[in-house]
N, C-alpha and C positions, 0 to 999 in steps of 0.2 A: 208385601209390596212386591211386586217385579220389575225389574229393571227395565223391561221390554215395553210398558206403555200399561195404561189400564184396560184397554181393549182386549189384550190376551190372556187368556186364560193362565191360571197356575199350574206350571208344569206338574204333572205327576210325579209321585214317588216310585223311584225304580225300585223299592223293596217290595210295594205293593202288587206292581204290574210284573216285574222281572220274576218273581219267587212264584208267581202264580202262572205263568208262561203267558201273558198278556200283551197286546200292542203296549208300546210306550207311549205313544200319542194320544189314543182316545182309551185305552184302558179295557177296552169290551171284545174286540177281536182277538183271535188266536195267535200267537207266536208262532208255534211250531206245528210242522205237518207229520208227526212221527215224534220219536222219542227225543233226537236232539237235530231234525232236519228242519231248519227254519222255512217258513213258508216263504214264497215269490213277494206277497204282499198281506197287506192286512185287508180281510173282507169287509170289515165294518167304515174304516175310514179312508180305505187306498195307499196307506203309507208303504211305500218300497221299499223292502227290507235289505236292499242290497248293499245297504252301509254296514249291515251286522257280519261282524267278523269279531268272534270271539278268541279265536285262535285257540293255544294251547291253555289259556288262562285258566277255565274251571278244573279241567284236566291237573293241573299244579298243585292247585289249592286242595284238591280232592286227594291227591298222592299225599302231600305234607299231611293232613289230619288221619287220613284214613291209616298211614302207615304207624302212626301213634297208636292208634285206637285197636288197630289189627294186632299189632306186638305186644299190647296190654293185654290183650285178651288171650292170646298165644299163652304167655306167662301165666297167667291168672289160672287157664284152666288146666296148664301144665302143674302147677305147684300147688294149687289149692284143691284142686278135686283129684287130681293124679289119674286123669283118663287116659287110657291106652293110646298110643301115638296115631293109630289109625282113625280112631274118633276124635284125636286134637286136630289130626289134618282135616278131616270131613267138615268138622264144627268150624274151623279156622277159614276153610275157603267159603263156606256159606256167610259166615259174619262179614269176611272182606268183601265178596260180592257185593252182600246190601251196603256195606259201609263206601265201598265205590261208586257205585252206580246209582244209589238214593241221591245223592246233593249234586249231581251232575247238569242235570236240567234247570234244578233252581239257579245255580250258580250261572249258566250260560245265558240264560234270562234274564238274571240281574246284571251282566256285563253287558249284552246287548242295550238294556235299559240305559245304562251308564251311558254307553257311547252316544245314543241319541239325546240324553240329555246335556251332554258336554258336548255334543257336536263334534266327537272325535273323528279322524280322519287319519288314513296312512301318511306317513311322512314322506316328503318330497324336498328333493333341494330346490332353491329356489336361485335362478343365474343373476346376477347381479350384472347390469350394462355399465354402470358409473365406475367400474372397476379401474383404479389407475388415472382417472381424471380428477384435476385439482380446482 
């Protein structure tokens, strides 16, 4: 049941739409116009994507997890395999590039879908006109 009423459709899951890079409203239009560039609007339903601002959120989460995976790989290849340092550097850079770039787009899509679902906006100060009145 939705609190919005029976005539409103159920909201789409942000995991289904965001991870696939689809429109959070209709689920069929593309969200991205490139790797990380958000389209101006949905071509299927016309939703204006100007609300979409994921900021540094996706990069923060990627950095937090990529550091653990990358550092673990560096330690494993150094101590277990005993690879020379040049091979260790090359393999580590490849693994870190993949671990950092692969989740960026799905996480950005997820954050934009969450923004749409929760109707999130930038914070603003509200000026009260009744301050000091009794």
